[in-house]
Structures are given as C-alpha cells and as structure tokens.
C-alpha positions as CSV (number, residue, x, y, z in Angstrom):
1,M,125.2,32.2,182.8
2,N,121.6,30.7,183.3
3,T,120.4,32.1,180.1
4,I,123.2,30.1,178.4
5,L,122.4,26.9,180.2
6,V,118.7,27.0,179.6
7,I,119.4,27.6,175.8
8,A,121.7,24.8,175.8
9,L,118.8,22.7,177.5
10,I,116.5,23.5,175.1
11,L,118.9,22.6,172.2
12,A,119.7,19.1,173.9
13,M,116.0,18.4,174.6
14,A,115.5,19.4,170.7
15,A,118.4,17.1,169.8
16,T,116.9,14.3,171.7
17,L,113.7,14.4,170.2
18,F,115.3,14.7,166.7
19,A,117.3,11.5,167.3
20,L,114.0,9.7,168.6
21,I,112.1,10.5,165.7
22,R,115.0,9.7,163.1
23,G,115.5,6.2,165.1
24,I,111.7,5.5,165.0
25,V,111.5,6.2,161.3
26,A,114.7,4.1,160.7
27,F,113.0,1.3,162.8
28,L,109.5,1.6,160.8
29,Q,111.7,1.4,157.5
30,T,112.9,-2.2,158.4
31,T,111.7,-4.4,155.6
32,K,110.7,-8.0,155.8
33,E,114.1,-9.1,154.1
34,D,116.1,-7.4,157.0
35,L,113.8,-9.4,159.7
36,N,114.5,-12.7,157.7
37,A,118.1,-12.2,157.3
38,P,120.2,-15.3,158.4
39,E,122.0,-14.5,161.6
40,G,125.5,-14.8,160.2
41,S,125.2,-12.1,157.6
42,G,125.8,-9.0,160.0
43,P,123.7,-6.1,160.7
44,S,121.8,-4.5,158.1
45,P,122.2,-0.6,157.2
46,A,118.7,0.1,158.5
47,R,119.7,-1.7,162.0
48,L,123.0,0.4,162.2
49,K,121.1,3.5,161.7
50,Q,118.7,2.6,164.4
51,N,121.5,1.9,166.7
52,K,123.3,5.1,165.9
53,M,120.2,7.3,166.3
54,M,119.2,5.5,169.8
55,M,122.8,5.9,170.8
56,N,122.6,9.5,170.1
57,R,119.3,9.8,171.8
58,I,120.9,8.6,175.0
59,L,123.8,10.9,174.7
60,F,121.7,14.0,174.3
61,Q,119.4,12.9,177.2
62,A,122.7,12.6,179.3
63,A,123.6,16.2,178.1
64,A,120.2,17.3,179.2
65,I,120.3,15.9,182.6
66,I,123.7,17.2,183.3
67,I,122.4,20.6,182.2
68,V,119.6,20.5,184.5
69,A,121.6,19.2,187.5
70,I,124.0,22.2,186.8
71,L,120.9,24.7,186.7
72,L,119.6,23.2,190.0
73,M,122.9,23.5,191.8
74,S,123.4,27.0,190.7
75,K,119.9,27.7,192.0
76,G,120.6,26.2,195.3
77,H,123.5,28.4,196.3
C-alpha cells in the first residue's frame, strides 16, 4: 500500500511541477497587446491558459498533501 502511495506522491509532485512550468511559460508569453487591452474586452486566451495551469497546480499540490497525510497516518499506527 505504501509503495502505491509513494508512486502516487511522485506523480502528483511531477504533475505539480509540470503545471507550474506551463503556467510560467504562458505568463511569459503575455504580449504587450494583452497588457494594454481594454478592461471590457474579457480575458485573453493567454490569461485563460495561465489561470487553468495555476488552478491545476493547486489541485495537484492538494493531492500531494493529502497523499503525504495518508502516508504519515499509516506510519503512525
């Protein structure tokens, strides 16, 4: 059981890193036009991608924390 949780933890950490890097790349690709766009025009595709990647990062981090908590609880018994 612990082996499966450790593998799941490694996968969750890798997914977190991947989402973080993709979010940073999307942030760096923000153009001057995106920054100077009028307020009422809605979010640009780059901003939507940034938000999606950062939300994925948060979800993967939460999964990793839950897995660590489960591992710690199983070690305590």
